C-alpha positions as CSV (number, residue, x, y, z in Angstrom):
1,M,103.1,77.5,85.9
2,T,99.5,76.4,86.3
3,N,98.5,72.8,86.9
4,K,95.6,72.5,84.3
5,M,94.0,69.6,86.1
6,F,93.4,71.4,89.5
7,G,94.0,75.1,88.6
8,K,96.6,75.6,91.4
9,K,99.8,77.5,90.9
10,T,102.9,75.4,91.4
11,T,106.7,75.7,90.7
12,K,108.6,73.4,88.3
13,E,109.3,71.0,91.2
14,N,105.5,70.7,91.7
15,T,105.6,72.4,95.1
16,P,102.9,75.1,96.0
17,V,103.9,78.7,95.6
18,T,104.2,80.4,99.0
19,S,102.6,83.7,99.8
20,K,104.7,86.8,99.6
21,A,102.2,88.9,101.6
22,K,103.7,91.5,103.9
23,K,103.3,90.7,107.6
24,L,103.5,93.5,110.1
25,N,103.4,93.6,113.9
26,G,101.7,96.5,115.8
27,I,99.4,97.7,118.5
28,V,95.7,98.2,118.1
29,V,94.8,101.9,118.6
30,S,91.1,101.9,117.6
31,D,88.4,99.2,117.4
32,K,85.3,101.5,117.1
33,M,84.5,100.5,113.5
34,T,82.6,97.3,112.7
35,D,84.9,94.5,111.6
36,T,87.8,97.0,111.3
37,I,90.8,97.8,113.6
38,V,93.4,100.5,113.3
39,V,96.9,99.2,113.9
40,S,99.9,101.4,114.7
41,V,103.1,99.9,113.3
42,S,106.5,101.4,114.4
43,K,109.8,100.9,112.6
44,Y,113.3,102.0,113.7
45,F,115.9,102.3,111.0
46,K,119.1,104.0,110.0
47,H,118.9,106.8,107.4
48,P,120.6,105.6,104.3
49,K,122.5,108.9,103.5
50,Y,122.9,110.6,106.9
51,G,123.3,107.6,109.2
52,K,120.9,109.0,111.8
53,F,118.6,106.5,113.5
54,I,114.9,107.4,112.8
55,S,111.7,106.1,114.4
56,E,108.6,106.2,112.1
57,Q,105.1,105.2,112.9
58,K,102.3,104.4,110.5
59,K,98.6,103.4,111.0
60,Y,97.0,100.7,108.9
61,K,93.3,99.7,108.8
62,A,92.9,95.9,109.0
63,H,89.9,93.6,108.7
64,D,88.9,91.9,112.0
65,A,86.0,89.6,111.4
66,G,84.1,89.2,114.7
67,N,85.8,92.2,116.4
68,T,88.2,90.0,118.4
69,A,91.0,92.4,118.9
70,K,90.7,95.2,121.5
71,I,92.6,98.5,122.1
72,G,96.1,97.9,123.4
73,D,96.5,94.3,122.0
74,K,99.7,93.4,120.2
75,V,98.7,91.9,116.8
76,E,100.1,90.6,113.5
77,I,98.4,91.8,110.3
78,A,98.9,90.3,106.8
79,E,98.6,92.0,103.4
80,C,95.6,90.9,101.3
81,R,93.5,92.0,98.4
82,P,91.8,95.4,98.8
83,I,88.7,95.0,101.0
84,S,87.7,98.7,100.8
85,K,89.3,102.0,99.9
86,D,91.6,102.0,103.0
87,K,91.7,98.3,104.1
88,H,94.4,96.2,102.5
89,F,95.3,94.0,105.6
90,T,93.6,91.3,107.6
91,L,94.2,90.3,111.2
92,S,96.2,87.1,111.2
93,A,97.0,86.7,114.9
94,I,96.7,88.3,118.3
95,L,100.2,88.1,119.8
96,A,99.5,89.5,123.3
97,A,96.3,90.7,124.8
98,K,96.3,93.9,127.0
99,P,96.1,92.9,130.6
100,I,92.8,93.7,132.3
101,V,93.2,95.9,135.4
102,N,90.5,95.7,138.0
103,L,90.3,98.9,140.0
104,D,87.6,97.6,142.4
105,Q,90.1,95.6,144.4
106,E,90.9,97.0,147.9
């Protein structure tokens, strides 16, 4: 239902509709492109027919305005409208930054 006065989508109780966008957690494997990161998302599940536990890994390109995420960071990405041919996700949060190791210490 659309509120004709403001143009916002609401339910019958007049509460805003929540987003059903997919949110995924993964690790940044590449940040070489401008405003784009590649995030590797792993999932571990039981096969529906054979019962064997399977680990699958998939890479998603996500929009990162300002190039804030670096390789090794644990991030959360959210589904959005298509930004380009391959990008359908945006960076929503950096959950854990990769620790910086200083090798010059003696």
